[in-house]
Structures are given as C-alpha cells and as structure tokens.
VMD Tcl script that builds the backbone (N, CA, C; Angstrom):
set m [mol new atoms 279]
animate dup $m
set s [atomselect $m all]
$s set {name element resname resid chain x y z} {
  {N N MET 1 A -10.388 97.592 -11.366}
  {CA C MET 1 A -9.073 97.217 -10.730}
  {C C MET 1 A -9.323 96.341 -9.534}
  {N N ILE 2 A -10.301 96.755 -8.709}
  {CA C ILE 2 A -10.583 95.960 -7.487}
  {C C ILE 2 A -11.079 94.531 -7.914}
  {N N ARG 3 A -11.836 94.443 -8.970}
  {CA C ARG 3 A -12.339 93.179 -9.477}
  {C C ARG 3 A -11.225 92.230 -9.857}
  {N N VAL 4 A -10.207 92.797 -10.534}
  {CA C VAL 4 A -9.053 91.920 -10.856}
  {C C VAL 4 A -8.274 91.410 -9.634}
  {N N VAL 5 A -8.104 92.206 -8.666}
  {CA C VAL 5 A -7.452 91.822 -7.459}
  {C C VAL 5 A -8.269 90.736 -6.724}
  {N N LEU 6 A -9.589 90.925 -6.719}
  {CA C LEU 6 A -10.451 89.932 -6.061}
  {C C LEU 6 A -10.390 88.567 -6.822}
  {N N TYR 7 A -10.347 88.659 -8.117}
  {CA C TYR 7 A -10.311 87.413 -8.931}
  {C C TYR 7 A -8.928 86.683 -8.705}
  {N N LEU 8 A -7.881 87.422 -8.597}
  {CA C LEU 8 A -6.565 86.866 -8.302}
  {C C LEU 8 A -6.510 86.225 -6.941}
  {N N LEU 9 A -7.054 86.918 -5.963}
  {CA C LEU 9 A -7.132 86.383 -4.596}
  {C C LEU 9 A -7.993 85.119 -4.542}
  {N N LEU 10 A -9.089 85.129 -5.227}
  {CA C LEU 10 A -9.982 83.960 -5.353}
  {C C LEU 10 A -9.258 82.782 -6.026}
  {N N ALA 11 A -8.480 83.084 -7.094}
  {CA C ALA 11 A -7.741 82.072 -7.773}
  {C C ALA 11 A -6.667 81.420 -6.871}
  {N N ILE 12 A -5.987 82.250 -6.080}
  {CA C ILE 12 A -4.989 81.753 -5.143}
  {C C ILE 12 A -5.610 80.813 -4.104}
  {N N ILE 13 A -6.687 81.245 -3.555}
  {CA C ILE 13 A -7.411 80.431 -2.573}
  {C C ILE 13 A -7.886 79.123 -3.188}
  {N N LEU 14 A -8.433 79.173 -4.394}
  {CA C LEU 14 A -8.929 77.917 -5.040}
  {C C LEU 14 A -7.760 77.016 -5.353}
  {N N ILE 15 A -6.673 77.499 -5.838}
  {CA C ILE 15 A -5.542 76.665 -6.128}
  {C C ILE 15 A -5.025 75.994 -4.874}
  {N N THR 16 A -4.901 76.778 -3.781}
  {CA C THR 16 A -4.416 76.160 -2.520}
  {C C THR 16 A -5.357 75.064 -2.036}
  {N N PHE 17 A -6.682 75.319 -2.165}
  {CA C PHE 17 A -7.634 74.298 -1.676}
  {C C PHE 17 A -7.530 73.049 -2.589}
  {N N LEU 18 A -7.389 73.209 -3.885}
  {CA C LEU 18 A -7.299 72.073 -4.731}
  {C C LEU 18 A -6.046 71.265 -4.527}
  {N N ARG 19 A -4.918 71.907 -4.247}
  {CA C ARG 19 A -3.687 71.267 -3.919}
  {C C ARG 19 A -3.814 70.429 -2.661}
  {N N MET 20 A -4.545 70.964 -1.622}
  {CA C MET 20 A -4.772 70.226 -0.393}
  {C C MET 20 A -5.633 68.901 -0.697}
  {N N VAL 21 A -6.696 69.137 -1.463}
  {CA C VAL 21 A -7.545 68.032 -1.775}
  {C C VAL 21 A -6.831 66.877 -2.571}
  {N N ILE 22 A -6.121 67.353 -3.552}
  {CA C ILE 22 A -5.352 66.392 -4.439}
  {C C ILE 22 A -4.272 65.690 -3.576}
  {N N GLY 23 A -3.534 66.417 -2.712}
  {CA C GLY 23 A -2.525 65.786 -1.850}
  {C C GLY 23 A -3.145 64.762 -0.937}
  {N N GLY 24 A -4.289 65.135 -0.313}
  {CA C GLY 24 A -4.952 64.179 0.576}
  {C C GLY 24 A -5.450 62.908 -0.181}
  {N N PHE 25 A -5.959 63.126 -1.373}
  {CA C PHE 25 A -6.457 62.000 -2.150}
  {C C PHE 25 A -5.242 61.094 -2.541}
  {N N THR 26 A -4.136 61.655 -2.901}
  {CA C THR 26 A -2.965 60.907 -3.265}
  {C C THR 26 A -2.417 60.125 -2.148}
  {N N ARG 27 A -2.379 60.696 -0.930}
  {CA C ARG 27 A -1.898 59.980 0.238}
  {C C ARG 27 A -2.865 58.849 0.618}
  {N N ALA 28 A -4.169 59.047 0.432}
  {CA C ALA 28 A -5.124 58.072 0.793}
  {C C ALA 28 A -5.039 56.851 -0.174}
  {N N VAL 29 A -4.812 57.139 -1.455}
  {CA C VAL 29 A -4.629 56.059 -2.434}
  {C C VAL 29 A -3.354 55.318 -2.201}
  {N N SER 30 A -2.270 56.031 -1.922}
  {CA C SER 30 A -1.071 55.287 -1.643}
  {C C SER 30 A -1.080 54.453 -0.371}
  {N N ASN 31 A -1.835 54.901 0.624}
  {CA C ASN 31 A -1.954 54.139 1.843}
  {C C ASN 31 A -2.781 52.909 1.578}
  {N N LEU 32 A -3.834 53.009 0.784}
  {CA C LEU 32 A -4.620 51.843 0.432}
  {C C LEU 32 A -3.887 50.832 -0.407}
  {N N ALA 33 A -3.011 51.368 -1.251}
  {CA C ALA 33 A -2.251 50.479 -2.134}
  {C C ALA 33 A -1.014 49.903 -1.414}
  {N N GLY 34 A -0.723 50.347 -0.196}
  {CA C GLY 34 A 0.355 49.836 0.574}
  {C C GLY 34 A 1.681 50.433 0.212}
  {N N LEU 35 A 1.676 51.518 -0.563}
  {CA C LEU 35 A 2.970 52.110 -0.982}
  {C C LEU 35 A 3.726 52.725 0.115}
  {N N SER 36 A 3.034 53.282 1.110}
  {CA C SER 36 A 3.719 53.913 2.274}
  {C C SER 36 A 4.440 52.875 3.086}
  {N N GLY 37 A 3.894 51.673 3.210}
  {CA C GLY 37 A 4.551 50.593 3.921}
  {C C GLY 37 A 5.815 50.238 3.278}
  {N N GLU 38 A 5.799 50.175 1.964}
  {CA C GLU 38 A 7.012 49.803 1.182}
  {C C GLU 38 A 8.051 50.859 1.452}
  {N N ARG 39 A 7.697 52.138 1.423}
  {CA C ARG 39 A 8.644 53.217 1.643}
  {C C ARG 39 A 9.243 53.111 3.036}
  {N N ASP 40 A 8.439 52.730 4.089}
  {CA C ASP 40 A 8.920 52.617 5.429}
  {C C ASP 40 A 9.927 51.439 5.511}
  {N N ARG 41 A 9.636 50.319 4.814}
  {CA C ARG 41 A 10.513 49.167 4.857}
  {C C ARG 41 A 11.873 49.538 4.172}
  {N N THR 42 A 11.767 50.318 3.020}
  {CA C THR 42 A 12.953 50.666 2.320}
  {C C THR 42 A 13.838 51.646 3.199}
  {N N SER 43 A 13.178 52.592 3.824}
  {CA C SER 43 A 14.029 53.483 4.666}
  {C C SER 43 A 14.609 52.794 5.835}
  {N N ALA 44 A 13.884 51.795 6.428}
  {CA C ALA 44 A 14.472 51.044 7.555}
  {C C ALA 44 A 15.647 50.240 7.078}
  {N N ARG 45 A 15.532 49.634 5.831}
  {CA C ARG 45 A 16.646 48.852 5.324}
  {C C ARG 45 A 17.837 49.740 5.109}
  {N N GLY 46 A 17.585 50.985 4.564}
  {CA C GLY 46 A 18.698 51.908 4.267}
  {C C GLY 46 A 19.377 52.325 5.534}
  {N N GLN 47 A 18.627 52.525 6.689}
  {CA C GLN 47 A 19.199 52.909 7.903}
  {C C GLN 47 A 20.043 51.726 8.466}
  {N N ARG 48 A 19.550 50.568 8.257}
  {CA C ARG 48 A 20.293 49.302 8.778}
  {C C ARG 48 A 21.578 49.148 8.063}
  {N N GLU 49 A 21.524 49.327 6.675}
  {CA C GLU 49 A 22.703 49.124 5.924}
  {C C GLU 49 A 23.697 50.330 6.107}
  {N N GLY 50 A 23.085 51.485 6.297}
  {CA C GLY 50 A 23.963 52.691 6.465}
  {C C GLY 50 A 24.410 52.948 7.879}
  {N N SER 51 A 24.130 52.044 8.847}
  {CA C SER 51 A 24.472 52.267 10.150}
  {C C SER 51 A 25.960 52.223 10.390}
  {N N GLU 52 A 26.713 51.704 9.501}
  {CA C GLU 52 A 28.171 51.617 9.590}
  {C C GLU 52 A 28.731 53.009 9.254}
  {N N GLN 53 A 29.410 53.663 10.210}
  {CA C GLN 53 A 29.911 55.005 9.962}
  {C C GLN 53 A 31.069 55.016 9.025}
  {N N LEU 54 A 31.094 55.907 8.068}
  {CA C LEU 54 A 32.148 56.000 7.163}
  {C C LEU 54 A 33.329 56.677 7.862}
  {N N LYS 55 A 34.524 56.251 7.511}
  {CA C LYS 55 A 35.764 56.805 8.103}
  {C C LYS 55 A 36.554 57.505 7.028}
  {N N ARG 56 A 37.209 58.566 7.407}
  {CA C ARG 56 A 37.918 59.375 6.465}
  {C C ARG 56 A 39.374 58.970 6.359}
  {N N ASP 57 A 39.851 58.698 5.135}
  {CA C ASP 57 A 41.237 58.331 4.889}
  {C C ASP 57 A 42.068 59.611 5.145}
  {N N PRO 58 A 43.024 59.555 6.113}
  {CA C PRO 58 A 43.805 60.718 6.356}
  {C C PRO 58 A 44.764 61.163 5.296}
  {N N VAL 59 A 45.073 60.296 4.331}
  {CA C VAL 59 A 46.020 60.642 3.231}
  {C C VAL 59 A 45.297 61.321 2.121}
  {N N CYS 60 A 44.302 60.658 1.538}
  {CA C CYS 60 A 43.616 61.243 0.277}
  {C C CYS 60 A 42.265 61.874 0.630}
  {N N GLY 61 A 41.739 61.678 1.828}
  {CA C GLY 61 A 40.464 62.313 2.212}
  {C C GLY 61 A 39.203 61.617 1.742}
  {N N ILE 62 A 39.353 60.451 1.145}
  {CA C ILE 62 A 38.182 59.696 0.726}
  {C C ILE 62 A 37.554 59.049 1.952}
  {N N TYR 63 A 36.192 59.004 1.936}
  {CA C TYR 63 A 35.481 58.282 3.060}
  {C C TYR 63 A 35.226 56.825 2.648}
  {N N VAL 64 A 35.548 55.924 3.548}
  {CA C VAL 64 A 35.451 54.512 3.281}
  {C C VAL 64 A 34.705 53.828 4.399}
  {N N ALA 65 A 33.986 52.753 4.104}
  {CA C ALA 65 A 33.313 51.965 5.093}
  {C C ALA 65 A 34.374 51.105 5.769}
  {N N PRO 66 A 34.336 51.030 7.093}
  {CA C PRO 66 A 35.326 50.242 7.824}
  {C C PRO 66 A 35.441 48.746 7.378}
  {N N SER 67 A 34.316 48.242 6.935}
  {CA C SER 67 A 34.390 46.808 6.493}
  {C C SER 67 A 35.111 46.698 5.157}
  {N N ALA 68 A 35.240 47.755 4.375}
  {CA C ALA 68 A 35.885 47.664 3.121}
  {C C ALA 68 A 37.252 48.393 3.062}
  {N N SER 69 A 37.754 48.724 4.232}
  {CA C SER 69 A 38.923 49.630 4.278}
  {C C SER 69 A 40.146 48.771 4.661}
  {N N VAL 70 A 41.344 49.409 4.432}
  {CA C VAL 70 A 42.609 48.834 4.932}
  {C C VAL 70 A 42.926 49.547 6.242}
  {N N THR 71 A 43.282 48.874 7.261}
  {CA C THR 71 A 43.492 49.512 8.582}
  {C C THR 71 A 44.946 49.436 9.037}
  {N N LYS 72 A 45.264 50.290 9.970}
  {CA C LYS 72 A 46.538 50.325 10.608}
  {C C LYS 72 A 46.348 50.804 11.998}
  {N N GLU 73 A 47.041 50.129 12.908}
  {CA C GLU 73 A 46.964 50.559 14.325}
  {C C GLU 73 A 48.119 51.553 14.606}
  {N N VAL 74 A 47.762 52.710 15.087}
  {CA C VAL 74 A 48.790 53.699 15.426}
  {C C VAL 74 A 48.442 54.175 16.848}
  {N N ARG 75 A 49.351 53.875 17.811}
  {CA C ARG 75 A 49.225 54.296 19.202}
  {C C ARG 75 A 47.943 53.807 19.767}
  {N N GLY 76 A 47.498 52.610 19.486}
  {CA C GLY 76 A 46.273 52.009 20.014}
  {C C GLY 76 A 44.977 52.465 19.304}
  {N N LYS 77 A 45.111 53.278 18.294}
  {CA C LYS 77 A 43.974 53.794 17.551}
  {C C LYS 77 A 43.929 53.181 16.157}
  {N N THR 78 A 42.790 52.719 15.707}
  {CA C THR 78 A 42.665 52.177 14.357}
  {C C THR 78 A 42.441 53.297 13.374}
  {N N ILE 79 A 43.260 53.339 12.334}
  {CA C ILE 79 A 43.146 54.333 11.250}
  {C C ILE 79 A 42.707 53.586 10.002}
  {N N TYR 80 A 41.750 54.168 9.297}
  {CA C TYR 80 A 41.210 53.506 8.111}
  {C C TYR 80 A 41.692 54.185 6.848}
  {N N PHE 81 A 41.993 53.303 5.859}
  {CA C PHE 81 A 42.533 53.802 4.614}
  {C C PHE 81 A 41.737 53.190 3.442}
  {N N CYS 82 A 41.749 53.896 2.301}
  {CA C CYS 82 A 40.999 53.400 1.109}
  {C C CYS 82 A 41.871 52.339 0.411}
  {N N SER 83 A 43.157 52.345 0.563}
  {CA C SER 83 A 44.017 51.413 -0.192}
  {C C SER 83 A 45.334 51.199 0.629}
  {N N GLU 84 A 46.047 50.180 0.205}
  {CA C GLU 84 A 47.342 49.923 0.792}
  {C C GLU 84 A 48.330 50.998 0.502}
  {N N GLU 85 A 48.211 51.625 -0.708}
  {CA C GLU 85 A 49.079 52.715 -1.091}
  {C C GLU 85 A 48.942 53.917 -0.067}
  {N N CYS 86 A 47.709 54.241 0.249}
  {CA C CYS 86 A 47.505 55.342 1.213}
  {C C CYS 86 A 48.028 54.961 2.617}
  {N N ARG 87 A 47.839 53.699 2.941}
  {CA C ARG 87 A 48.332 53.237 4.236}
  {C C ARG 87 A 49.841 53.350 4.289}
  {N N ASP 88 A 50.560 52.949 3.188}
  {CA C ASP 88 A 52.002 53.051 3.185}
  {C C ASP 88 A 52.492 54.498 3.158}
  {N N LYS 89 A 51.799 55.391 2.433}
  {CA C LYS 89 A 52.151 56.791 2.416}
  {C C LYS 89 A 51.978 57.440 3.815}
  {N N TYR 90 A 50.999 56.980 4.580}
  {CA C TYR 90 A 50.771 57.492 5.968}
  {C C TYR 90 A 51.983 57.117 6.841}
  {N N GLY 91 A 52.437 55.934 6.669}
  {CA C GLY 91 A 53.633 55.490 7.462}
  {C C GLY 91 A 54.912 56.199 7.127}
  {N N GLU 92 A 55.033 56.677 5.892}
  {CA C GLU 92 A 56.225 57.385 5.487}
  {C C GLU 92 A 56.248 58.859 5.991}
  {N N GLY 93 A 55.015 59.386 6.135}
  {CA C GLY 93 A 54.974 60.900 6.502}
  {C C GLY 93 A 54.932 61.061 7.944}
}
mol reanalyze $m
mol bondsrecalc $m
mol representation Tube
mol addrep $m
C-alpha cells in the first residue's frame, strides 16, 4: 500500500517537472521565432483600437461606439443611441 502511494507521489512530481520543462521550452522557441513580439504588437493594436469607450443606448440598452452612434444633446450632455429610432423614442418618453 505504501509503495502505491509513493509511486503516485513520484508520478505527480515527475508530471509537474515535465510540464515546467515543456512550458519553458515552448516559451524559448516562441521567443526565438518572434511569436511573442507579434502577440505584443497585436495586443497593443487592440488596445489602441479599443480605446474608444462604448456608450450605452438608454432606450434599448445596446452598447455602441461613439463614432458609429447617433447622438442627441440633452441639457448640455451628449447621449448616444444605436439608431435614429431609439433617439426619437427617447425624445417621446
């Protein structure tokens, strides 16, 4: 019984060690191939494009980008809508 427990413990330690070695090897190969730099450029591009905060349409609840929305000024505040229909419904209510 003790032998089985020791074998299981040894197997767990061996698997953990192999995962560390394989993970380090994979990172080293991707760094040499320049894949990590590509990932960094992609994430920076995504942050730049995603820097525009989405605004919530108060009528239907859809989130829209300010550059693609229909706007209306109410008491000096800009309100963003997904469509002209939502903008007109907001004015009625």
